[in-house]
ROTORLO-31391 format. One record per atom (N, C-alpha, C): residue in one letter; z, x, y. Coordinates in steps of 0.05 Angstrom, whole numbers, padded with zeros to 5 digits, always signed. Layout:
ROTORLO-31391
AZXY/...
END
This chain:
ROTORLO-31391
M+00333-00176+01407/M+00325-00203+01390/M+00349-00216+01380/L+00376-00202+01369/L+00396-00215+01360/L+00410-00235+01384/R+00409-00225+01410/R+00418-00233+01426/R+00407-00255+01432/I+00380-00262+01435/I+00363-00288+01435/I+00366-00305+01422/F+00372-00300+01391/F+00369-00310+01370/F+00402-00325+01372/N+00422-00311+01388/N+00446-00322+01387/N+00443-00343+01410/W+00428-00338+01433/W+00431-00356+01450/W+00415-00379+01445/L+00398-00379+01426/L+00383-00407+01414/L+00400-00424+01402/L+00419-00405+01382/L+00436-00424+01366/L+00466-00435+01390/M+00464-00426+01405/M+00484-00434+01426/M+00475-00459+01439/I+00453-00455+01443/I+00443-00479+01462/I+00432-00506+01440/L+00429-00500+01412/L+00421-00521+01396/L+00439-00543+01398/P+00462-00538+01392/P+00480-00562+01393/P+00473-00576+01418/F+00475-00576+01439/F+00469-00587+01458/F+00440-00603+01466/A+00420-00590+01450/A+00397-00598+01445/A+00395-00626+01426/L+00407-00621+01405/L+00415-00638+01383/L+00432-00667+01396/W+00454-00662+01410/W+00465-00681+01428/W+00449-00697+01443/G+00429-00683+01469/G+00413-00693+01478/G+00395-00718+01466/T+00382-00702+01447/T+00362-00717+01434/T+00380-00745+01415/A+00397-00743+01406/A+00415-00757+01393/A+00428-00783+01410/M+00428-00777+01434/M+00435-00796+01458/M+00418-00817+01454/A+00390-00806+01457/A+00372-00826+01458/A+00356-00845+01434/A+00370-00826+01410/A+00367-00842+01382/A+00388-00864+01378/M+00415-00856+01393/M+00435-00877+01390/M+00432-00902+01405/S+00416-00898+01434/S+00415-00919+01443/S+00403-00947+01441/P+00383-00949+01423/P+00378-00978+01416/P+00390-00984+01397/L+00405-00973+01379/L+00431-00973+01358/L+00447-00988+01366/V+00462-00977+01388/V+00486-00991+01393/V+00480-01020+01403/Q+00456-01026+01413/Q+00448-01050+01428/Q+00448-01069+01394/S+00442-01060+01379/S+00429-01081+01354/S+00458-01079+01330/G+00470-01055+01332/G+00492-01056+01311/G+00518-01057+01320/G+00521-01044+01347/G+00546-01050+01358/G+00562-01022+01357/P+00575-01017+01383/P+00582-00989+01389/P+00605-00977+01367/E+00620-00990+01354/E+00639-00975+01336/E+00628-00975+01307/I+00614-00989+01298/I+00600-00979+01277/I+00577-00959+01279/V+00563-00954+01299/V+00545-00930+01305/V+00563-00903+01307/A+00589-00909+01312/A+00601-00877+01321/A+00614-00872+01298/F+00628-00896+01276/F+00631-00890+01245/F+00612-00880+01231/L+00586-00888+01233/L+00565-00878+01216/L+00555-00850+01229/R+00557-00844+01252/R+00556-00815+01263/R+00571-00795+01254/L+00601-00810+01252/L+00624-00785+01240/L+00625-00789+01214/F+00632-00801+01204/F+00640-00805+01173/F+00619-00790+01153/P+00594-00800+01156/P+00579-00786+01137/P+00573-00749+01145/A+00573-00751+01175/A+00569-00721+01182/A+00598-00703+01171/G+00618-00717+01175/G+00643-00702+01167/G+00636-00688+01132/L+00630-00709+01114/L+00630-00709+01092/L+00608-00685+01087/V+00587-00687+01102/V+00568-00662+01095/V+00583-00636+01106/I+00593-00631+01123/I+00603-00609+01134/I+00626-00603+01109/L+00639-00620+01103/L+00661-00608+01077/L+00647-00600+01051/F+00628-00614+01045/F+00611-00608+01023/F+00600-00575+01027/A+00590-00573+01050/A+00575-00548+01062/A+00601-00522+01056/I+00617-00531+01069/I+00652-00511+01063/I+00649-00505+01028/V+00656-00526+01020/V+00656-00516+00988/V+00634-00502+00975/F+00604-00512+00982/F+00589-00494+00973/F+00583-00463+00988/L+00595-00459+01008/L+00591-00435+01026/L+00624-00421+01015/N+00641-00433+01001/N+00659-00415+00987/N+00686-00410+01019/R+00683-00429+01031/R+00702-00427+01055/R+00726-00443+01048/S+00742-00436+01065/S+00768-00449+01057/S+00767-00479+01070/W+00774-00499+01058/W+00767-00529+01068/W+00794-00542+01072/K+00820-00520+01069/K+00843-00532+01082/K+00856-00532+01106/I+00871-00552+01118/I+00877-00549+01143/I+00906-00538+01142/A+00917-00514+01155/A+00942-00506+01153/A+00963-00524+01163/R+00990-00521+01147/R+01007-00541+01158/R+01017-00533+01183/S+01014-00511+01197/S+01021-00505+01213/S+01005-00518+01240/D+00984-00518+01230/D+00966-00536+01245/D+00961-00566+01249/F+00974-00578+01235/F+00980-00608+01232/F+00975-00617+01252/F+00997-00618+01273/F+01006-00627+01296/F+00984-00630+01318/W+00970-00603+01319/W+00943-00602+01337/W+00926-00617+01328/F+00924-00615+01300/F+00898-00625+01288/F+00899-00655+01295/S+00921-00671+01289/S+00921-00701+01292/S+00917-00706+01323/I+00926-00687+01341/I+00918-00698+01364/I+00890-00693+01374/F+00879-00671+01367/F+00847-00664+01362/F+00835-00690+01356/T+00841-00695+01331/T+00829-00717+01312/T+00828-00746+01334/L+00847-00750+01347/L+00852-00777+01362/L+00834-00770+01382/V+00834-00747+01401/V+00821-00744+01429/V+00797-00746+01421/D+00786-00718+01400/D+00756-00710+01404/D+00739-00734+01384/G+00750-00741+01364/G+00743-00756+01345/G+00740-00787+01353/T+00764-00801+01351/T+00763-00827+01353/T+00760-00838+01391/L+00775-00827+01407/L+00770-00829+01432/L+00745-00827+01441/F+00732-00799+01434/F+00710-00791+01453/F+00681-00808+01442/Q+00680-00809+01419/Q+00660-00831+01398/Q+00667-00861+01408/F+00689-00874+01412/F+00692-00898+01424/F+00683-00897+01446/C+00691-00886+01468/C+00685-00878+01496/C+00650-00876+01501/L+00644-00860+01485/L+00610-00848+01482/L+00601-00876+01476/T+00597-00890+01459/T+00582-00908+01447/T+00579-00934+01464/H+00608-00945+01477/H+00605-00962+01486/H+00592-00951+01516/G+00595-00929+01524/G+00588-00925+01548/G+00549-00926+01548/I+00538-00911+01517/I+00517-00913+01515/I+00503-00941+01521/A+00519-00965+01509/A+00516-00990+01507/A+00510-01003+01535/K+00520-00990+01559/K+00516-01000+01584/K+00505-00983+01603/T+00495-00960+01591/T+00471-00940+01610/T+00451-00934+01592/G+00436-00917+01601/G+00407-00905+01586/G+00417-00885+01578/A+00400-00873+01558/A+00409-00851+01547/A+00409-00828+01569/G+00391-00819+01587/G+00393-00801+01602/G+00410-00804+01621/L+00415-00826+01633/L+00442-00830+01651/L+00472-00822+01639/G+00471-00837+01620/G+00494-00835+01601/G+00500-00801+01596/S+00483-00784+01589/S+00488-00757+01578/S+00492-00745+01606/V+00478-00753+01631/V+00484-00736+01654/V+00515-00741+01662/F+00533-00766+01662/F+00554-00770+01667/F+00574-00753+01645/I+00575-00756+01624/I+00588-00745+01605/I+00591-00714+01603/D+00568-00700+01614/D+00562-00679+01614/D+00572-00661+01637/S+00590-00678+01655/S+00604-00668+01672/S+00628-00651+01662/Q+00633-00651+01637/Q+00657-00642+01629/Q+00660-00609+01624/P+00640-00594+01631/P+00637-00563+01630/P+00663-00562+01658/L+00659-00574+01675/L+00676-00571+01705/L+00703-00574+01691/L+00710-00589+01677/L+00736-00600+01667/L+00745-00574+01650/V+00727-00563+01631/V+00734-00545+01613/V+00736-00517+01631/A+00726-00511+01649/A+00733-00489+01667/A+00754-00484+01670/L+00760-00511+01685/L+00788-00508+01699/L+00810-00506+01678/L+00816-00522+01660/L+00830-00525+01631/L+00833-00494+01623/A+00808-00481+01618/A+00804-00452+01610/A+00819-00436+01622/R+00811-00442+01651/R+00825-00421+01669/R+00856-00422+01673/F+00866-00445+01672/F+00894-00448+01669/F+00909-00439+01649/L+00895-00448+01618/L+00905-00446+01595/L+00904-00416+01584/F+00876-00405+01585/F+00868-00381+01574/F+00863-00361+01592/K+00860-00364+01614/K+00861-00344+01639/K+00834-00332+01637/D+00815-00348+01634/D+00784-00342+01631/D+00777-00346+01659/A+00762-00320+01666/A+00760-00315+01696/A+00738-00331+01706/I+00737-00345+01732/I+00712-00354+01745/I+00710-00336+01767/N+00694-00320+01774/N+00693-00310+01791/N+00671-00323+01814/P+00662-00314+01838/P+00656-00329+01856/P+00626-00343+01848/I+00605-00321+01832/I+00584-00332+01822/I+00589-00358+01807/G+00608-00359+01788/G+00618-00379+01766/G+00622-00404+01784/W+00637-00399+01807/W+00643-00424+01824/W+00619-00437+01833/I+00601-00418+01846/I+00575-00427+01855/I+00561-00443+01844/G+00555-00432+01813/G+00541-00442+01790/G+00554-00471+01786/L+00573-00472+01782/L+00590-00500+01769/L+00587-00514+01792/S+00588-00512+01815/S+00588-00529+01842/S+00550-00538+01843/I+00534-00524+01842/I+00504-00525+01841/I+00493-00544+01812/G+00514-00542+01787/G+00510-00558+01771/G+00520-00585+01773/L+00547-00585+01791/L+00554-00617+01795/L+00534-00632+01814/G+00517-00615+01829/G+00502-00625+01853/G+00480-00635+01831/G+00469-00616+01809/G+00446-00629+01803/G+00453-00655+01783/I+00476-00656+01769/I+00487-00679+01753/I+00488-00702+01783/I+00492-00703+01798/I+00495-00723+01823/I+00464-00730+01825/C+00447-00709+01832/C+00416-00715+01836/C+00409-00730+01803/L+00413-00722+01785/L+00402-00736+01761/L+00419-00768+01760/G+00438-00765+01769/G+00461-00795+01757/G+00456-00819+01780/V+00457-00805+01810/V+00459-00827+01828/V+00432-00833+01842/S+00427-00858+01850/S+00399-00863+01857/S+00390-00851+01882/P+00372-00847+01887/P+00363-00831+01912/P+00372-00851+01936/E+00367-00877+01935/E+00374-00895+01953/E+00404-00890+01961/L+00418-00891+01949/L+00450-00894+01950/L+00457-00860+01965/L+00445-00843+01956/L+00445-00817+01970/L+00439-00816+01999/Q+00408-00832+01999/Q+00400-00828+02027/Q+00419-00843+02050/N+00432-00865+02036/N+00447-00879+02052/N+00476-00868+02061/W+00483-00849+02036/W+00510-00833+02046/W+00503-00813+02065/F+00478-00801+02065/F+00470-00774+02081/F+00468-00781+02112/L+00453-00805+02108/L+00444-00820+02135/L+00462-00838+02149/M+00491-00839+02137/M+00510-00857+02145/M+00498-00885+02151/G+00485-00897+02134/G+00474-00919+02139/G+00491-00943+02138/D+00480-00971+02139/D+00497-00994+02135/D+00499-00994+02102/K+00520-01013+02093/K+00531-01012+02074/K+00509-01019+02051/F+00503-01002+02035/F+00482-01006+02011/F+00488-01028+01993/P+00470-01047+01988/P+00483-01077+01965/P+00482-01061+01945/N+00508-01069+01929/N+00510-01057+01902/N+00520-01030+01903/A+00533-01019+01923/A+00532-00995+01924/A+00556-00981+01905/A+00567-00995+01888/A+00587-00982+01870/A+00573-00964+01853/L+00590-00932+01865/L+00578-00910+01852/L+00586-00909+01822/L+00607-00921+01809/L+00614-00918+01782/L+00618-00949+01772/K+00594-00960+01756/K+00600-00981+01743/K+00616-00975+01717/D+00612-00998+01699/D+00626-01000+01678/D+00623-00978+01656/G+00593-00975+01655/G+00584-00955+01631/G+00587-00931+01640/E+00583-00921+01667/E+00594-00897+01680/E+00615-00890+01669/L+00636-00902+01673/L+00665-00901+01671/L+00673-00901+01641/W+00659-00908+01626/W+00665-00905+01595/W+00655-00878+01593/M+00628-00863+01607/M+00617-00846+01601/M+00638-00816+01612/L+00650-00828+01634/L+00661-00809+01645/L+00695-00802+01626/S+00702-00819+01621/S+00729-00824+01599/S+00715-00807+01578/A+00692-00808+01566/A+00677-00793+01539/A+00679-00761+01551/A+00672-00759+01576/A+00673-00732+01586/A+00705-00716+01583/I+00722-00735+01600/I+00745-00722+01593/I+00755-00720+01567/T+00754-00735+01550/T+00759-00729+01520/T+00753-00703+01509/M+00718-00705+01516/M+00711-00682+01506/M+00719-00653+01516/A+00721-00657+01540/A+00731-00628+01555/A+00760-00627+01540/L+00781-00645+01535/L+00801-00639+01520/L+00796-00626+01497/G+00782-00638+01478/G+00772-00631+01455/G+00763-00603+01453/T+00747-00594+01468/T+00739-00572+01466/T+00764-00549+01474/V+00785-00556+01487/V+00800-00534+01494/V+00824-00540+01471/L+00822-00556+01459/L+00843-00568+01438/L+00836-00553+01410/I+00814-00543+01404/I+00801-00532+01390/I+00815-00505+01381/R+00822-00490+01402/R+00835-00465+01402/R+00866-00467+01385/F+00878-00488+01397/F+00906-00491+01385/F+00903-00503+01357/V+00880-00522+01344/V+00881-00521+01322/V+00872-00499+01300/C+00852-00484+01309/C+00842-00465+01288/C+00864-00437+01290/R+00888-00438+01293/R+00901-00416+01296/R+00898-00408+01268/E+00907-00421+01251/E+00905-00417+01217/E+00888-00427+01203/S+00868-00448+01215/S+00850-00460+01195/S+00823-00452+01204/D+00806-00455+01185/D+00772-00456+01192/D+00765-00472+01208/P+00749-00467+01234/P+00742-00486+01251/P+00720-00501+01238/I+00703-00496+01225/I+00686-00512+01207/I+00701-00535+01188/A+00720-00526+01180/A+00737-00546+01161/A+00749-00565+01177/V+00766-00559+01209/V+00772-00577+01223/V+00757-00592+01237/T+00727-00582+01241/T+00707-00604+01249/T+00704-00625+01228/G+00698-00612+01202/G+00691-00635+01179/G+00714-00655+01178/W+00737-00646+01175/W+00765-00666+01172/W+00763-00683+01194/H+00763-00672+01219/H+00771-00688+01244/H+00745-00716+01244/M+00726-00707+01240/M+00707-00722+01235/M+00709-00747+01218/V+00721-00738+01194/V+00724-00762+01170/V+00745-00783+01186/F+00770-00766+01186/F+00798-00778+01197/F+00790-00797+01228/G+00778-00781+01244/G+00775-00796+01263/G+00754-00819+01261/S+00739-00821+01248/S+00720-00848+01238/S+00735-00871+01230/L+00761-00869+01216/L+00769-00888+01204/L+00780-00908+01225/P+00793-00906+01244/P+00797-00919+01264/P+00776-00942+01276/L+00757-00926+01276/L+00727-00938+01292/L+00720-00959+01270/I+00721-00954+01242/I+00712-00978+01230/I+00728-01002+01225/L+00755-00989+01227/L+00777-01008+01223/L+00768-01032+01253/W+00772-01021+01273/W+00766-01036+01301/W+00738-01054+01287/H+00715-01043+01286/H+00695-01058+01283/H+00700-01081+01263/V+00714-01079+01242/V+00717-01100+01222/V+00737-01120+01234/L+00759-01115+01247/L+00775-01131+01260/L+00766-01146+01280/T+00749-01136+01302/T+00739-01147+01325/T+00717-01170+01318/D+00708-01169+01289/D+00683-01185+01277/D+00666-01200+01297/S+00661-01183+01312/S+00636-01188+01334/S+00620-01176+01331/W+00608-01164+01307/W+00585-01149+01301/W+00582-01153+01270/P+00562-01150+01257/P+00564-01156+01227/P+00571-01125+01215/I+00581-01123+01191/I+00596-01102+01182/I+00570-01081+01176/V+00550-01094+01164/V+00526-01075+01156/V+00507-01084+01179/P+00498-01064+01194/P+00474-01076+01210/P+00452-01080+01196/D+00431-01095+01204/D+00405-01107+01196/D+00383-01087+01214/W+00385-01061+01203/W+00367-01044+01216/W+00345-01041+01198/S+00323-01030+01212/S+00296-01027+01200/S+00292-01004+01186/L+00280-00992+01168/L+00282-00964+01159/L+00277-00946+01183/I+00266-00946+01207/I+00262-00930+01224/I+00291-00927+01240/E+00301-00948+01247/E+00328-00947+01258/E+00348-00932+01242/W+00349-00935+01212/W+00366-00922+01198/W+00360-00892+01194/S+00331-00890+01197/S+00326-00854+01204/S+00334-00848+01230/L+00339-00860+01251/L+00349-00851+01267/L+00378-00848+01269/M+00390-00858+01258/M+00420-00865+01247/M+00424-00833+01233/A+00413-00830+01212/A+00408-00807+01196/A+00406-00781+01218/Y+00392-00786+01234/Y+00390-00759+01253/Y+00411-00757+01264/T+00425-00775+01277/T+00448-00773+01293/T+00470-00763+01280/S+00473-00773+01252/S+00491-00759+01242/S+00490-00740+01228/L+00470-00726+01214/L+00463-00710+01205/L+00456-00682+01222/L+00438-00689+01235/L+00432-00663+01256/L+00451-00669+01283/G+00448-00688+01302/G+00466-00691+01318/G+00497-00692+01317/S+00505-00694+01293/S+00533-00693+01286/S+00545-00670+01279/A+00533-00665+01251/A+00540-00653+01226/A+00534-00621+01236/L+00509-00618+01242/L+00502-00593+01246/L+00508-00585+01279/A+00506-00600+01302/A+00516-00595+01328/A+00545-00588+01330/Y+00561-00607+01313/Y+00589-00607+01316/Y+00599-00579+01306/G+00591-00570+01286/G+00599-00550+01266/G+00592-00528+01284/L+00566-00527+01299/L+00553-00497+01308/L+00573-00497+01338/F+00576-00523+01350/F+00595-00527+01376/F+00621-00511+01371/F+00635-00524+01353/F+00663-00517+01357/F+00667-00486+01339/W+00652-00476+01326/W+00652-00450+01314/W+00650-00424+01340/F+00627-00439+01357/F+00627-00426+01386/F+00649-00421+01405/A+00657-00454+01407/A+00679-00456+01418/A+00704-00443+01414/N+00707-00432+01384/N+00726-00414+01380/N+00725-00388+01384/N+00700-00383+01384/N+00695-00350+01382/N+00686-00346+01408/K+00676-00360+01424/K+00660-00342+01456/K+00685-00354+01472/E+00678-00339+01496/E+00691-00341+01524/E+00682-00379+01531/L+00700-00397+01534/L+00702-00421+01535/L+00681-00432+01566/T+00693-00418+01585/T+00674-00428+01602/T+00641-00422+01611/T+00634-00401+01594/T+00607-00391+01590/T+00592-00414+01572/F+00607-00413+01553/F+00595-00424+01526/F+00599-00462+01535/S+00615-00472+01548/S+00613-00496+01553/S+00597-00507+01577/T+00595-00485+01592/T+00568-00495+01618/T+00545-00505+01608/L+00538-00494+01580/L+00505-00496+01568/L+00510-00529+01562/A+00530-00547+01556/A+00532-00568+01560/A+00508-00585+01584/F+00510-00573+01604/F+00488-00579+01623/F+00468-00587+01618/L+00451-00572+01596/L+00428-00569+01586/L+00427-00602+01575/T+00444-00615+01555/T+00442-00639+01546/T+00432-00661+01553/P+00439-00664+01586/P+00425-00684+01598/P+00395-00679+01604/V+00388-00655+01600/V+00360-00651+01603/V+00347-00656+01583/F+00359-00652+01551/F+00345-00659+01532/F+00345-00689+01527/A+00370-00701+01536/A+00369-00733+01537/A+00351-00748+01549/L+00342-00735+01575/L+00325-00748+01598/L+00297-00747+01581/L+00292-00724+01572/L+00266-00719+01558/L+00260-00732+01542/S+00279-00734+01517/S+00278-00747+01497/S+00279-00781+01505/G+00292-00788+01519/G+00291-00815+01531/G+00264-00829+01541/G+00257-00807+01557/G+00227-00813+01567/G+00206-00814+01551/Y+00208-00801+01521/Y+00185-00801+01507/Y+00189-00819+01485/W+00215-00827+01478/W+00227-00848+01458/W+00225-00877+01469/L+00239-00873+01492/L+00251-00911+01505/L+00234-00906+01531/G+00215-00894+01540/G+00206-00903+01567/G+00221-00898+01591/E+00242-00884+01592/E+00257-00873+01615/E+00239-00854+01628/R+00232-00855+01661/R+00224-00841+01667/R+00242-00822+01692/L+00227-00798+01694/L+00247-00785+01720/L+00235-00783+01744/V+00249-00792+01765/V+00227-00790+01799/V+00231-00761+01798/L+00217-00758+01825/L+00217-00731+01832/L+00249-00719+01839/F+00256-00737+01851/F+00287-00726+01862/F+00305-00717+01834/Q+00305-00733+01809/Q+00314-00726+01788/Q+00308-00697+01775/W+00279-00695+01777/W+00268-00666+01772/W+00280-00642+01794/F+00288-00650+01812/F+00301-00631+01827/F+00333-00624+01814/G+00344-00646+01810/G+00369-00648+01799/G+00366-00628+01767/V+00343-00635+01753/V+00339-00615+01726/V+00343-00592+01738/L+00325-00576+01761/L+00323-00551+01762/L+00356-00538+01770/L+00366-00558+01784/L+00394-00546+01797/L+00412-00542+01772/V+00410-00559+01749/V+00425-00556+01725/V+00420-00531+01707/L+00390-00526+01709/L+00383-00504+01699/L+00392-00474+01712/L+00390-00476+01747/L+00403-00457+01756/L+00429-00450+01753/S+00447-00471+01745/S+00478-00475+01745/S+00481-00459+01716/V+00468-00462+01696/V+00471-00452+01668/V+00468-00417+01674/F+00444-00414+01687/F+00438-00386+01691/F+00467-00374+01704/L+00471-00379+01731/L+00492-00368+01744/L+00518-00366+01733/V+00525-00387+01714/V+00549-00385+01698/V+00554-00367+01680/S+00531-00371+01662/S+00528-00354+01643/S+00527-00325+01645/Q+00515-00318+01667/Q+00509-00291+01673/Q+00531-00278+01695/R+00552-00298+01706/R+00558-00291+01726/R+00578-00262+01721/R+00584-00250+01701/R+00597-00225+01701/R+00579-00202+01710/R+00556-00210+01700/R+00538-00188+01701/R+00524-00187+01734/L+00527-00215+01743/L+00512-00218+01767/L+00532-00210+01792/W+00562-00212+01789/W+00581-00204+01803/W+00584-00177+01802/N+00584-00164+01769/N+00591-00134+01771/N+00570-00123+01754/P+00553-00113+01771/P+00530-00100+01752/P+00536-00085+01734/S+00557-00064+01734/S+00565-00050+01712/S+00580-00064+01693/Y+00589-00086+01690/Y+00597-00106+01669/Y+00575-00100+01649/E+00546-00096+01644/E+00522-00091+01622/E+00534-00066+01610/L+00542-00048+01627/L+00543-00022+01618/L+00572-00019+01598/N+00590-00036+01610/N+00620-00027+01597/N+00626-00046+01578/V+00612-00073+01576/V+00611-00091+01554/V+00612-00081+01526/N+00627-00090+01509/N+00629-00084+01479/N+00602-00097+01465/P+00588-00080+01445/P+00567-00085+01436/P+00573-00118+01420/D+00588-00118+01409/D+00595-00146+01394/D+00593-00165+01412/E+00606-00164+01441/E+00607-00186+01456/E+00583-00191+01464/A+00566-00173+01471/A+00541-00171+01483/A+00519-00193+01460/S+00530-00187+01437/S+00506-00202+01418/S+00513-00227+01412/
END
């Protein structure tokens, strides 16, 4: 029972991110990318810091962690949200989430190189299937058919348009942030790091928003739109990021980060419900591949070495 609850908590950040993508999609169109990014980070960071004080945890960043904290704040706070919101402005919530959540592949390689996280053949098969699922979700069936059948040049066949490039840039910054959190939290509480990096990372975004003067400083949103913004900030950021970086700092990175493949599934489902985005049969096949990849990578040790279940430490199993 404890293991099931633990897995549900591990999946929750990605469910919140997926639904937050659908909530953010109409907001960036009416308010502007930078103001949405700022409103997603700054209030959420304050909520996390207040929660730290309430829980009587350390809210300070250790002096020895300042260097890595600064890099982490710039990469995972400012750059990630900047690329994410610009990408959402030019892609749908579901499609954008599909592209950005290719980041577990990058995390797996970085974690293998930096932390020696093992990726056995089952894990590599799972990652490959996950990549195939993302391709099925994000690339048009017509373009794939043109590739496989070696047909004539497909009209407007550019694989990566402007919005997709923004999303892939966001995926790279998110992957780097997932790895950097371990360097930042050597002596600092990961929840405190999460809160402060959101507060400080949001400041360049609001400064850019004010200086560009292309959008109103305060969006003219309805009550429903402000409610969507509150959901995105408090649940899709404060709770999701707090859980994500706590798990990223305490769990094996490749297994945990691969659960991010679930984010586009939640984004596509919520986008279909809220925004009228619909999946074709080929995309549902991609969803199934994504779910299979999550199972294979998360269970790769037990599938490759059945005796692992007998030898694993009870604390790790929970």
